[in-house]
C-alpha positions as CSV (number, residue, x, y, z in Angstrom):
1,Q,75.1,128.1,120.6
2,L,75.6,128.1,124.4
3,F,79.3,128.3,124.9
4,V,79.9,131.4,122.9
5,P,77.2,133.6,124.5
6,L,78.2,132.4,128.0
7,V,81.8,133.3,127.5
8,M,80.9,136.7,126.1
9,M,78.7,137.3,129.1
10,G,81.6,136.5,131.4
11,V,83.9,138.9,129.6
12,V,81.5,141.7,129.2
13,G,80.0,141.3,132.7
14,T,83.5,141.5,134.3
15,L,84.6,144.8,132.7
16,A,81.7,146.6,131.2
17,Y,78.8,146.5,133.7
18,N,80.5,148.4,136.5
19,F,78.4,151.6,136.1
20,G,78.1,152.1,139.8
21,T,81.9,152.2,140.1
22,V,82.8,154.3,137.1
23,M,80.0,156.7,136.6
24,P,80.4,158.7,139.9
25,L,84.1,159.3,139.1
26,F,83.4,160.0,135.4
27,V,80.8,162.6,136.2
28,T,82.7,164.4,139.0
29,R,86.3,164.2,137.8
30,D,86.0,164.1,134.0
31,L,82.8,166.1,133.4
32,G,83.2,168.4,136.4
33,G,79.7,167.7,137.5
34,S,77.9,167.4,140.8
35,D,75.9,164.7,142.5
36,M,72.8,165.9,140.8
37,L,74.4,165.5,137.4
38,F,75.4,162.0,138.3
39,T,71.7,161.3,139.2
40,V,70.5,162.7,135.9
41,L,73.1,160.9,133.8
42,F,72.4,157.6,135.5
43,S,68.7,158.1,135.0
44,I,69.3,158.6,131.3
45,I,71.1,155.3,131.2
46,S,68.0,153.8,132.9
47,V,65.7,155.3,130.3
48,G,67.8,153.9,127.5
49,S,67.6,150.5,129.2
50,L,63.9,150.7,129.1
51,I,63.9,151.6,125.5
52,G,66.3,148.8,124.7
53,A,64.2,146.3,126.6
54,L,61.1,147.2,124.7
55,A,62.9,147.0,121.4
56,A,64.4,143.6,122.3
57,A,61.0,142.3,123.2
58,R,59.9,142.7,119.6
59,R,62.7,140.5,118.3
60,E,61.4,137.1,117.1
61,V,64.8,135.4,116.3
62,V,67.9,135.5,118.5
63,T,71.2,133.9,117.3
64,V,74.8,134.0,118.4
65,R,75.3,136.7,115.7
66,T,72.6,138.8,117.4
67,V,74.4,138.6,120.7
68,A,77.7,139.5,119.1
69,M,76.2,142.5,117.3
70,S,74.6,143.7,120.6
71,S,78.0,143.5,122.2
72,L,79.5,145.4,119.3
73,G,76.9,148.2,119.7
74,F,77.6,148.2,123.5
75,G,81.3,148.7,122.9
76,I,80.8,151.5,120.4
77,A,78.4,153.3,122.8
78,M,80.9,153.1,125.6
79,L,83.6,154.5,123.4
80,L,81.4,157.4,122.6
81,L,80.7,158.0,126.2
82,A,84.4,157.8,127.1
83,V,85.4,160.5,124.6
84,A,82.4,162.8,125.3
85,P,84.0,166.2,126.2
86,G,81.0,167.5,128.1
87,I,77.5,166.8,129.3
88,G,76.0,167.8,126.0
89,L,77.5,164.8,124.2
90,A,77.5,162.6,127.3
91,V,73.7,162.6,127.5
92,P,73.0,161.0,124.1
93,A,76.0,158.6,124.6
94,A,74.6,157.5,128.0
95,L,71.2,156.9,126.4
96,L,72.9,154.7,123.8
97,V,74.8,152.9,126.5
98,G,71.5,152.1,128.2
99,V,69.9,150.8,125.0
100,T,72.8,148.6,123.9
101,S,73.7,147.3,127.4
102,I,70.2,145.9,128.0
103,A,70.0,144.6,124.4
104,F,73.1,142.5,125.0
105,L,71.8,141.3,128.3
106,V,68.4,140.3,126.9
107,S,69.8,138.7,123.8
108,S,72.4,136.6,125.7
109,T,69.7,135.5,128.2
110,A,67.2,134.7,125.5
111,I,69.5,132.5,123.4
112,V,70.4,130.5,126.6
113,Q,66.8,129.9,127.3
114,L,66.0,128.9,123.7
115,E,69.0,126.7,123.0
116,A,69.3,124.9,126.3
117,A,67.7,121.4,126.5
118,P,64.5,121.6,128.6
119,Q,65.8,119.4,131.3
120,M,69.0,121.5,131.6
121,R,67.5,125.0,131.2
122,G,67.4,125.8,134.9
123,R,71.0,124.8,135.4
124,V,72.2,126.7,132.3
125,L,70.3,129.8,133.4
126,A,71.9,129.6,136.8
127,L,75.3,129.4,135.1
128,Q,74.4,132.5,133.0
129,A,73.3,134.4,136.1
130,M,76.5,133.5,137.9
131,L,78.6,134.7,135.0
132,F,76.7,138.0,134.9
133,L,76.1,138.8,138.6
134,G,79.3,137.0,139.8
135,S,81.7,138.5,137.3
136,T,80.8,142.2,137.9
137,P,82.1,142.2,141.5
138,I,85.4,140.6,140.2
139,G,85.8,143.4,137.6
140,G,84.9,146.2,140.0
141,P,88.3,146.4,141.7
142,I,90.0,146.2,138.3
143,V,87.9,148.9,136.8
144,G,88.3,151.0,140.0
145,W,92.1,150.6,139.9
146,V,92.2,151.8,136.3
147,A,90.0,154.8,137.2
148,Q,92.1,155.7,140.2
149,N,95.4,155.6,138.3
150,F,94.5,156.6,134.8
151,G,91.0,158.2,135.0
152,A,87.5,157.1,134.7
153,R,87.5,157.6,130.9
154,W,90.0,154.8,130.6
155,S,87.8,152.5,132.8
156,I,85.0,153.1,130.3
157,V,87.4,152.4,127.4
158,L,88.4,149.1,129.2
159,G,84.8,148.1,129.2
160,A,84.4,149.1,125.6
161,V,87.5,147.0,124.6
162,A,86.0,144.0,126.4
163,C,82.7,144.4,124.5
164,L,84.4,144.8,121.1
165,G,86.7,141.9,121.8
166,A,83.8,139.7,122.8
167,A,81.9,140.8,119.7
168,A,84.8,140.0,117.4
169,W,85.3,136.6,118.9
170,G,81.6,135.8,118.7
171,L,81.4,136.8,115.0
172,S,84.5,134.8,114.2
173,A,82.9,131.8,115.9
174,V,79.8,132.3,113.8
175,R,81.9,132.4,110.6
176,R,83.8,129.3,111.6
177,S,80.6,127.4,112.3
178,H,78.8,128.6,109.2
179,P,81.5,130.0,106.8
180,D,79.0,130.8,104.0
181,A,76.0,131.8,106.1
182,L,76.8,135.5,106.3
183,D,77.7,136.2,102.6
184,Q,76.3,133.4,100.5
185,P,72.7,132.4,99.8
186,A,71.7,128.8,100.3
187,T,72.6,126.6,97.4
188,P,69.5,124.8,95.9
189,P,69.7,121.0,95.4
190,P,70.7,119.9,91.9
191,P,67.8,119.1,89.6
192,T,66.8,115.4,89.2
193,A,67.1,114.0,85.7
194,P,63.7,113.6,84.1
195,D,64.3,110.0,83.0
196,A,65.6,108.8,86.4
197,R,63.8,105.7,87.6
198,P,64.1,103.9,90.9
199,L,66.0,100.6,90.7
200,A,63.9,97.4,91.0
201,A,64.5,95.4,94.2
């Protein structure tokens, strides 16, 4: 319950949350836009993050599967942004990136808070914050190198692959832990025989 979301946060945080590195190059080089267009597109991501945060606040149950599905949505949204040929399709894709990125962050943080033992919660949250805030500067040079040599679209694709890979690993971990939980209903206990009597001491 804790190991899988923390590893997913480390992977996704390293390669997917480098918006400050990728978006200026994506807007100016790939979309042919200006500084103003970058500001607008980044603001749209922020609006999507607000919508995603409000939607995540209504969720009553958070599981590892929830975190994995959020990572899956984040990866799909980044792929849509990477293949957007112009600003007309980049705007809705950026909005979806904002929604799914904050959904993954909120769900992964929430499950850590809920599943950690009370006496260990502060230390576990510190580890989760280190994985998120500390992994992004590590991934920045990697993502920047990909953008410089192959283009900013491929940097976004790299982040999308990280999200999709983390989601696939998280879902496989859920299936290994609960192989029948996703597809089979719970099996009721067998009925007790009507003439069963407790044995005398």
